[in-house]
C-alpha positions in Angstrom: 0.0 0.0 0.0 2.6 2.5 1.1 4.5 2.4 -2.3 1.5 4.1 -3.9 2.3 7.1 -1.8 6.2 7.0 -1.1 6.9 6.7 -4.8 5.9 10.3 -5.2 8.5 12.5 -6.8 10.2 14.4 -3.9 9.9 17.7 -5.9 6.0 17.3 -5.7 6.1 17.7 -1.8 8.8 20.5 -1.6 7.3 23.8 -0.6 7.4 26.9 -2.7 6.4 30.4 -1.7 4.8 32.8 -4.1 4.0 36.6 -3.5 0.5 37.5 -4.4 -1.0 41.0 -4.4 -4.6 40.9 -3.0 -6.3 44.2 -3.4 -3.0 46.1 -3.2 -1.6 44.1 -0.2 1.3 41.7 -1.0 1.1 38.5 0.8 3.1 35.3 0.6 1.6 31.9 0.2 3.6 28.8 0.8 2.3 25.5 -0.8 3.8 22.2 -1.9 4.6 22.1 -5.6 1.8 19.6 -6.3 -0.8 22.0 -5.0 0.7 24.8 -7.2 0.4 22.4 -10.2 -3.3 21.6 -9.6 -4.2 25.3 -8.9 -2.4 26.1 -12.2 -4.6 23.5 -14.0 -7.8 24.9 -12.5 -6.8 28.4 -13.4 -6.0 27.3 -17.1 -9.2 25.7 -17.5 -10.8 29.2 -17.1 -8.3 31.0 -19.1 -6.7 32.6 -15.9 -3.2 32.5 -14.3 -2.8 31.1 -10.9 -2.6 34.5 -9.3 -5.9 35.5 -11.0 -7.5 32.3 -9.7 -6.2 33.0 -6.1 -7.6 36.6 -6.1 -10.9 35.3 -7.4 -11.2 32.5 -4.8 -10.2 35.0 -2.1 -12.9 37.5 -3.1 -15.6 34.9 -3.6 -14.7 33.4 -0.1 -14.7 36.7 1.7 -18.0 37.7 0.0 -19.6 34.3 1.0 -18.3 34.2 4.5 -18.4 38.1 5.3 -15.0 37.9 6.8 -11.4 37.3 6.0 -10.2 33.7 6.2 -7.4 33.1 8.8 -5.7 30.2 7.0 -6.0 30.9 3.3 -3.1 28.5 2.4 -5.0 25.6 3.9 -8.2 26.7 1.9 -6.1 26.6 -1.3 -4.9 23.0 -0.4 -8.6 21.9 0.2 -9.6 23.6 -3.1 -6.9 21.4 -5.0 -7.9 18.3 -3.2 -11.6 18.8 -3.9 -10.9 19.5 -7.5 -9.0 16.2 -7.8 -11.7 14.2 -5.8 -14.4 15.8 -8.0 -12.5 14.8 -11.2 -12.0 11.4 -9.7 -15.8 11.1 -9.1 -16.6 12.3 -12.6 -18.5 15.3 -11.2 -15.9 17.6 -13.2 -15.1 16.5 -16.6 -11.6 15.2 -17.2 -11.3 17.2 -20.5 -9.3 20.2 -19.3 -10.8 22.2 -22.2 -14.0 22.4 -20.3 -14.2 25.6 -18.2 -15.1 25.2 -14.6 -17.2 28.3 -14.8 -19.3 26.6 -17.5 -20.3 23.8 -15.2 -23.6 23.7 -13.2 -22.3 24.0 -9.7 -25.5 22.7 -8.1 -25.2 19.5 -10.2 -21.4 19.1 -9.4 -22.0 19.5 -5.6 -25.3 17.5 -5.5 -25.2 14.9 -2.8 -21.6 15.3 -1.7 -20.2 12.9 0.9 -20.9 14.1 4.4 -18.4 16.8 5.6 -17.6 18.0 2.0 -20.2 20.7 2.0 -21.2 23.6 4.0 -22.1 22.7 7.6 -25.8 22.2 8.1 -27.8 24.5 10.3 -31.3 24.1 11.6 -34.0 26.2 9.9 -37.5 25.9 11.3 -36.8 22.3 12.3 -35.4 21.3 8.9 -31.6 20.8 8.3 -30.5 23.0 5.4 -27.1 23.8 3.9 -25.7 27.1 5.3 
């Protein structure tokens, strides 16, 4: 079992730091090379560079949450992992020519495994996605 994991190229788990400007503020993001590669693929699908993708994710996350996220690098790792998992499940097409923005998000996210979606909150006695 372990050979599946330990045979990874050591370059893939070396960290790399990139400086990114988010609304005029320069910040550094440190991720493993494999995460940067996945984020580059996601960005390319929608005709963006990885910095543009990061800015878009940041803006949409802040808008959805109404607050700044304390651990944005971890959020980016989760984004990359979710992308790969959704690809593996066939929820996102393997054809990288298909833009992510062209997909029906509700269909992609329908019936995700427990813990993969937003936390549930109670509303008038019925559990609904927050």
